N, C-alpha and C positions, 0 to 999 in steps of 0.2 A: 483762490478762496481763502477767506480768513479763518482764524481758529474758532471763532464763534459759530460760523456756518457748519464747520466740520463737527463740532460738538452737537449741534442741533440734529444733523443727519444721523449721527451715531445714536443719539437718543431715540430718534424715530424708528431706526432699524431695530433697536433693542426692544422697543415697545411692540413692534410688529412681530418679532420672534416670540416674545412672551405671550402675545395673543394667539399666535399660530400653534404653539405647543399644546395648550388645552384643547384647541379645536381638532388637532390631529389625533389626540388621545380619544376624544369623543367619537370621531369617525371610526377609529379602530375598534372601539368598544361596541359599536353597533354594526360591525361587519359580520354577517352570518358565516361566510366562508372561513373566516378566521376562527370562529367558534367551533365549527365542525373540525377544523384542523387540530385545534387544541384538545378537543374531546377524543379525536382519533389517537393522538399521541398518548393521552392519558390511558385509554383502553389498551393500546399496544403495550405500554409500560407495565400495566397491571398483569396482563396476560403473560408477558415475558417473565415477570417475577414468579407467577404461579407455576408456569411450566418449568422454570429453573428449579423451583422448590420441589416440584413433583419428581423431576428427573433425579435430583439429588437424593430424594427419599427412596426412589426405586433402586438406586445404586448402592444402598445400604442394606445388608442382610444382618439382622441382629439376632444373635444366639444368646438369649438370656436364660435365667434360672427357670422361669415358668415354661419356656419352650422345651428345655432339657427334661424337665419333670414330665411334661406331656408325652414326649417321645419315649421315655422310659416306661410310663404307664401303658402306652399303646403296645409296646413290645411285650410287656407282662400280660396284657389282655390277650394277645395273639398266641403266646407260647406258654403262659402259666408261670414264667420265671422272670425276675428282674434281670436286665442285662448287666454283664460285668463291665468294668471300666473300659476295657478294650472294645467290647461289643458296643457300648454306648458311644464311644468315639467314632466308631465306624458308622453307626446310625446317624450321628450328627453330620458327618461328612456326606453321607448319602442324601440327607435332607438339604444340605447346602447345594449339592449338585442339582437336585430336583427343583429347588427354588430358583437357581440360576436359569435352568432351562425353561421354567414356567414364565419367568419375567421376560426372557428373550422372546418367547412365543407371543406374549402380549405385546411387546415392543414391535414385533413384525406384523401384528394384526392377524395372527393365525386364528384367533377366537372369533373373527368376524365371518359371517355367512357360513357358519359351520352348524349343520342341523343337529349333530350329535350333542355338541356343547349347548346349543339352544334348548334342546329337549331336556338335558340334564339340569340346567338351571331352572327350567319350569318345574320339573319334578321336585327339585330341592325346595323351592318356594312353597309348592303345594304341601310338601311334607312338614315344613315349618308351620304353615297355617293349620294343618290338621292337628297339631299338638295343642292348639288353643281353641279349636273349633267348638267342642262340646264338653260338658262335664258328665260325670257318671250319673245315669238316670236313676230316679227313685223307683220304688216298686209301683207306686201309683202311676207314674209316667209309663212304665212298661205295660201295665194292665190296660191303660187307656190306648196305647199303641196297638196292643193285641186285639182289643175290641174293634178298632177301626180297620185292621188289616188281617182279620181272621182268615179270610179266604186264601191268602198266600201261605198259611201254615197248615192248610188241610192236605191230607193225603189224596191226590187226585184219583179219579176212577181210572181203572185199567182194564184192558181187554186182550184176550188171546184168541186167535182165529186162524182158519185156513181159508184159502180162496182159490177159485179157478178163473183164469184170466182169458179174455177174448179181445184181441187187438182190433182196433178200428182202422189200422193202417193197411190191413190186407185187402179188404173189399169194401171198406167204408163203414160208417157208424151203424147204419141200418142192418147190414149183413152181420156185423159183430153182435148186435142185439138179438138177431134171429138165431144165431148159433148158440148164444147163451141160453135162450129159451128152450131150444131143442135139447141142450145138455141137461137143463133142469128137469125136463120131462123124462130123461133116461136114468135119473138117479135111482129110481126104484129097481131097475133091471140090471144095473151094473154098479159096482162099488163107488168109484169116483170117476166121473167122466174126465176126459183129457181136454185141456184147453191149449192156449198158446203159451209160449215161454215168456214168463214175466221177468223184467230186469232184476228184480230182487227176489226174496224168499217167498215161497208159496204158503208157509206157515210162520206166523209171527206171534211172539209171546210178550205179555205185560206192557202193551203200548198204552200211553196216555192219549188224551184227545190231542194234545200238542204234537206228540210223536206221529199220530195218524195223519193229522193235517199237514205236517211237514213232508210226509211220504207221499200222500195221495192228493193233497190240495184240499181246499174248502169245498168239498164235493158231496154228492149224495151218499157215496160210500162212507165217508168220514162220519156223517150223521147216523147212518144206518147201523154201524157197528155197535153203537152204544144204546140202540133201541131193539135190535134184532133178538129174537128168542134164542137162547143157547141150545145147541144140539139139533138145530134145524137148518137145512140149506135154504138160503133166501132166494127170492126172485132176483133177476138181474138188476144190479145197481151200477151207476155210472161213476167213473173217476176220471182224472185227467189223462189216463192211459187208454181207457176203453171201458169195456163192460166186465163185471165180475159176478160170480156167485160166491157168497160168503157163508162161512159156517163158524159161528162163535163157539169156541170150546170152553171158555171160562171168562167171567166178567166180575170185577170187584168194584163196588160202589165207592164213592169218595167218603172219607172219614174225617171227622174233626178231632183234634187233639186238645187235651187240657193245657191250661197255662203252665201248671207245675211241670208237666212233661217237657215243655219246650222253652223254659225260661231262658236258658243260655242262647238258644237260637233266636228268640225274640229280642234279647239284649243286643246280639250282634247285628240284627236287622235294624233295630232302632238306631244304634250308633252309626251304621252305614248311611241311613237316610238323613239323620241329623247332621252328620259331618258333611254330606253332600250339599245340604241346604245352607249350612253355615259358610262353606267355601264359596257357594254361589253369591251369597250376600257380600262376602269380602271382595270377591271379584267385581261385583257391581259397584262397590265403593271405589275400588282402584280405577275402574273405567272412567269415573267422573274426573280423574286427573288428566285425561287425554281427550283430544278432539278427534273423533272418528270421521274420516272423510271417505265416503263410499262413492267411488267413481263407477259410472255405468260400464258394464262389460259389453262386449260386441253383441251378445245375444239379447241383452236388455235394451240396447240402443237401436236394434233393428226393428223397424215397424212391422 
């Protein structure tokens, strides 16, 4: 082969190589797997740098002037005296020990799945929200609140009474009712007829409607106590326990109080309700940041 042929072949190969290089670059640029690989390397590199920086920051415990002053002020608030130089040095060393233990606990994940820590964080956030929840109400706001919530500031009706109990467990409900009627008929000939042993007291003083309902249930007896004539034994009335003869010794009707007498109580109630409503609004706003996934429970999924 002569020199001219070799030169031509070399030129052809050179042209082919020059044409192949851009083609290879284009193929690589359009390869999805390579793109994913490069993105993965980039993400890993960024995450590694962040973790390295975070770890480095966690390994540094800085004792600056602001911290020392805060520790001294805290000691003064607890004891009433500023700490001496030696006392302050000991407080700083104790703070360092606590900080080391705290960070080690976090590093070991001891804060995870701990109900006490979870509850404490929730309470702390609620406390912070409460500070900004409501402002001091005006007199007009308090009077408007009192007007719409007047019932909760009334002194409720109260009743004091005695009762004779007849259990339905002995011979049945009808028999208990019959014994109660017979005892009511003997009241004129004997002072106080005897009934069955009641689980609680036979004489009760100063009970509100809520107290009576809690003790006897929402029954005929609970209604009769606030309607019966004082000083007279009633006919048999039913409760959740059985039958009773009741004797009201004293009854006090409900009373309304003036705004001026209850201003402090009204203010406390207003702030309590307003704070609760404000916290609910704040929590509803925070909820919007999360996607709530409600998975069906076993009872809900069972037809």
